[in-house]
N, C-alpha and C positions, 0 to 999 in steps of 0.2 A: 911572401905573399905575392902571387902573380896577378897581373891586371890584364883583362881582355880588352884589346884595343878596338873601339867601335869602327866598323867598316861595313859598307853596303854589300860586301861579298859574304857576310855572315849574318843570316837572318835570325831574328829571335823566334822562338816557339810561342804560340798563343798561350802556353802555360808557363812561360819563363818567369814572370813576376810571381806567380803562385808557388813555383818550386823554390825560388829564392826565399820567399817568406816562410816556406816550410823547412828551410835550413839546408838547402843544397850546398855542399862543400866543394864539389869537383864536377867538371864537365869535360866532354870530348867534342870535337867537331865531327859532323857526320852529315853528308848531303848538304854541305854549306850551312849547317845550323849547329846549335849547341844542344847537347843532350846531357842531363844530369847523370853522374855515375856514382854518386854517394852522398849520404847525409850525415856522415860522421860516426856511424856505428856499423861497420861492415858485417860483423857476425849477427847483430840484432836484425839487420835488414835481411840477411839470409834466412834466419829462422822465421821471420814474418812471412816470407814466401812459402816456406815449407809447411808451416802450421796455421797460418792465418790468412791475411789478405793484404796485398800491397798495391799501391797506386803509382803508376809510372807515366812520366812524360816521354812518349815515343813519337812526338810530332815529326822527328827527323826521318821517320819511316814514310817518305814522300810517296805520293801517288802519281803515276803516269797514266793519264786518261786517254783512251782510244774511243773516239766517238764518230759514228757515221756508218753508211751502208757496208763498208768493208772492215769495220772494227773487228769482227770475228775472224775474218781472213788474216788480218795483221796479227792478231793474238796467236793464231795457230802458226803463222810463219816464224814468229819469235820464239816459240816453245816447241821442243821435241816431245812433249807429252800430248797425247791425243785428247783434244778438247771437244770432240764432236758430241759428246753426251753431257757436257756441262750445262747445268740448268741455271736460270735466273735465280739469284739468291744463294748461289753456291760459289765458294772459293776453292781454288786448287793450288797446291804448292807446285811450282814449276821450276825447271832449270832453263835459263836463257844461255845460249851458247853462241860463240862467233863461228865463222866459217870453218875454223880448224877444229871445232868441237870443244873448245876451251870454255869452261864455265865463267860467264861474265856477270851473273847475278842469279839470285835464287828467291824471287818474289813469290808472294801469294797473288794469284790472279783472281779478281772478284768480277763476276758477271752480274752487272746491275740490270741489263736489258739486252735484247738481241743486238743492239747497235751501240752498247755502252759497256766498257770494261775499265777496271783499274788494275794496274800493276803496282802492288805495294812493295816497294823496292828496298834492297840493302844499299850500301854506300857506294854507288857508282852512277854515272850519268846515263841512265837508260832513256831519258827523255830525248837526248840527241840521237842515240842509237835508233830508237823507234821511229823518229822523224825521218832519218836517213833511209831506213829500210822502206818505209811507206812511200817516200818520194821515188826511190829507185824502182820500186815495183809498180808505180803508177796507181796507187790505191786511193779510193775515195774515202778518206778518213782524216779527222782532225786529231792531232796528238798534242796534248797540253798538260800542264800541271794544275790541277784544280785546287781550290781553297779547301783542303781536306787535311786534318791533323789528328792522327790517332792518339788516344790515351789508353793505356792498358790497365786492367784490374785483374791481378793474378793471385793465385793461391786457392786452397781448398774452401775458403769462405767467400770467394769471389762471386759464385753463383747467387748466394743469398743477398749480397750487396746489390748486384745488378737487378735481381728480381724485385727487390724493394724499391728500386728506381723505376723500372720499366714494366714490371708485371711478371707473372709466373710463366708467360709464354716463352721467356728466354730459356727456361729449363728444358724446353723441347728442341732448342737449336742443336744440331749436330756439329761436329768439329768442322770448322772452316765455313759453315753456313752463316747467313746473316740476314738482317731485315732492316729496312729503313723505318725510322720512327722520329719522334720528337721528345725531348726531355724539358719540360717547362718551356715549350716554345722553341727550344734550340734544336735544329735539324742534325740528326746523327744517323750513322749506320752502326748497328750493334752486331758484332761478329763473335762467335765462339772461336777465339784464336789467341795467340800471344806467344812470346819467345820464352816459354818455360814449359815444363812437363807437369806442373802442379795444378793445371786447369785454370780457366779464366776467360776473359772477354776483352775485346778491344772496342772502344767507342770512337768511331771515325767522325770527329767534329767537322761539320760542313759550313761553319761560319767562324772564321778566325777571330772575330771581335768578341766572341763569347768564351774564350779559353779560360779566363779566370773564374767566370761564373760557373762553367761546367766543372772545373776542378773543385770548387767549394761545394757544389751540389753532391758530387761523389764523396767527398771527404765527410760531409755531414751525414749522408746515408750510411757510410761505413763506420761511423763512431760506435754503434752497438757491437760491431764485430772487431773493434780495435784496429781499424785500418791505419796505415801509416805510409809515408812516401818511400819509394824505392826506385829500382832501375833494373834493366835486364842484367841479371846477376851472374857474374862469371862463374862462381862456384856451382850454382844450381845448373847452369846450362852445360858445363863440362861434365858434371856428374851424370846429367841426363843425356849426354851424347849429341847435343844440338850443334849443328854446323854454323860457323860464323864465316860467311862469304867474305873474302878479302883478308881475313885473319887466319883461317885454316886452309886457304887456297893461294896458289901463286899464278903466274902468267901462263902456266902450262897445264893446270889442273883440269881434268875432265870429270863429268858427273860420276862415272863408274869408279873413280879413285876415291870418292868421298861419300860412298853409300847412297848415291842418288840414282843408281841404275834403274830402280823400280819406277822412277818418274820419267824414264825415256822409253818411248814406244817407237821401235825401229820401222814400223809400217806406216808412219805418218806420211803425208805427201812429200814428194821429192823437192818441193820449193821451200820446205822448212829450213831455216838457217842452220847449217852445221850438220844436217842429218847424214849426208854422205860420209863425213869424217867420223861421226858417231857409229855408223854401221861398220866402218873399217876397224875402229878401235874395239868395238864389241867382238868382231870376228878374230882379231889378232890378240886381244887381251891387253889390259892396262899394264904399265910398267910399275905402278905403285898402288898401294891400298892404305886405307885408314884404319888404325887400330888404337886401342888405349895403351897407356903406359903408366904403371904404378911404380913410383920411385922408392928406393930404400930410404929408411930413416923415418922417425916419428916426430919431426919438428918442421915447421913451415920454412920454406926456402923462398927467397925473394924472386919473383917472376921477372923475366927479361922483357925488353921491348919487342924483340924479334925472335925468329925461330932459332932453335938450338940444334947442332949436329947430333945425330944418333949414330953410334958406332957399334959394330959387332965384330969381334975378333980383330979390332983395330982398323976395320974398314968402314967408311961412311956408307950407311945404308938408307939414310933418310933424315928427316927432321922432326923435332918436337915443335908443333905449331902453336901450342899453348900449354900452360900448366897453372895449377892453383892448389892451395891447401884445401882439402875436403874436410868440412866440419863433421860430416857423418862418418867418413871412412878413416879419418885421422891419418891420412897419408897425402903426400903430394902426387897429384894425378894430372894427366894431360893427354892430348891426341898426338899420335905418331903417324906421319905420312911417310911410309917406308916401302922399300922394294918388295915385289911380289914374293920373293923367296924368304921373307920374314914371316913368322907365324906366331899365333897365340902360344904363349909359354916360353918364347925365346927370351934369353937374357941379353940385355944390351947395356951400353954405357952412353950417358948423355954428357956432352961437353958444355959446361956452364962457366965461362970465364976460366978461372984457375981451378975450378972444381971438376971432378969426374964423378958422376952420380950413377950408381947401378940402378937398373930398372927391369921390370918384366913386362912384356907385351901381353895385352889382354883384349878380350872382346869389348865392344861398345854396345850399349851404354854401360857405365859403371854401376849405376843404380836404376 
């Protein structure tokens, strides 16, 4: 039994007490916070997302707020995706890159007003990065972390649950669009988004004191739909081909290597961070690309902590950046970040400690 040592470097989620009461058994650290990763029934939690509705504490998905006359300018400088047509109430999935064109985060950018944006970030310190860029460029913008903590409601029954709480207007929200509202006096932003392909919403709580109250309101509204606690599910996200920044990327990965090329617009202004490098990479072609890998054998294999070497004809051609036992495919599957001369249908070997596992490269997503 492990104990978490209290420290001011590790902040609790507004939903922490509620998730512990709901039976959370494991956590990871993410953006200096704790996120539940399981409630004791991995397969049951998986099928809940696939067939029903699951409630997730994803408060670790912190927001970097850009506020002021130059908020839109800074948002565009940080992202190589063209934001000129983004409307208030619309979110966009964006690639943040450094000056070398390396992917340093893949947030959803929410436009709340012409002078107000949130970057809903993965696990890296984009607050410091954004502040540094704003200062170096002399922009009139305040960069901060607001009191905003998302909760995800995911699965095919999620829409019915959220509609029962907020009203049928949520059924009209398009993917990544959102609206500000209140739930029994609690201020939230309701967005059609979430880290699964099963459909769902995220409630961006705007008052951290109300976390337990909001958790219980959602839980009670979801009882008729057999809602239960869950988390961003490794099996579902790998089956669905969803990228995990920092898990499936390294310190040299660019967006083109991990299927994010469609979110890079090479004709954005020249002052966008990394755009010169991205134009060059696009012209020359990337060294690697991301494929799926289906491993031989019909029994689960223990997943490692870190990437596994991928070999073809005895030569290392890349890495397996994740893998999981697929409950639907009944095979071990994962993402392969491999050299460009590897193709779908190629047979490869994966070095896993003392094991050598045969695998076939495939298209993504798996399902």
